[in-house]
C-alpha positions as CSV (number, residue, x, y, z in Angstrom):
1,M,-6.3,-21.5,40.3
2,T,-6.6,-20.6,43.9
3,G,-6.0,-18.1,45.9
4,G,-4.0,-19.6,48.3
5,A,-2.3,-20.7,46.1
6,M,-1.4,-17.5,44.7
7,E,-0.2,-16.7,47.5
8,A,2.3,-19.8,48.1
9,F,3.3,-18.5,45.4
10,C,3.5,-14.9,45.4
11,A,5.5,-15.7,49.2
12,D,7.6,-18.1,47.1
13,I,8.9,-15.4,44.7
14,D,9.8,-13.3,48.1
15,A,11.7,-15.8,49.7
16,A,14.0,-16.6,46.2
17,K,14.0,-12.8,45.8
18,K,15.5,-12.1,50.0
19,R,17.8,-15.7,49.4
20,H,19.4,-14.4,46.2
21,A,19.1,-10.8,46.8
22,G,19.5,-9.4,43.3
23,T,22.2,-12.0,42.1
24,G,19.5,-15.0,40.3
25,G,17.1,-11.5,39.7
26,N,17.3,-12.4,35.7
27,K,16.5,-16.2,36.2
28,L,13.1,-14.7,38.7
29,L,12.4,-12.9,36.0
30,I,12.5,-15.4,33.3
31,L,10.4,-18.1,36.2
32,Y,8.0,-15.6,36.6
33,L,7.3,-15.2,32.4
34,V,7.4,-18.9,32.3
35,F,5.2,-18.7,35.0
36,A,2.9,-16.2,33.3
37,A,2.5,-18.0,30.2
38,T,1.3,-21.1,31.0
39,I,-1.3,-19.2,32.9
40,T,-2.0,-16.7,29.8
41,T,-1.6,-20.4,27.5
42,R,-4.1,-22.3,29.8
43,Y,-6.9,-19.7,30.9
44,G,-6.6,-17.3,28.1
45,K,-8.8,-19.4,25.9
46,D,-11.3,-18.8,27.9
47,I,-11.5,-15.1,28.5
48,S,-10.5,-15.0,24.2
49,G,-13.9,-17.7,23.8
């Protein structure tokens, strides 16, 4: 993933936090965990060898 894509993703999360103001916190957390799991699954194989 490029730095620009990561910045865009973080910006989306910040915007979503402001938009939901806490009401969508759990949904955001789940989305983040799914995103992290996807990255880990995709690139974890390279890390573990």
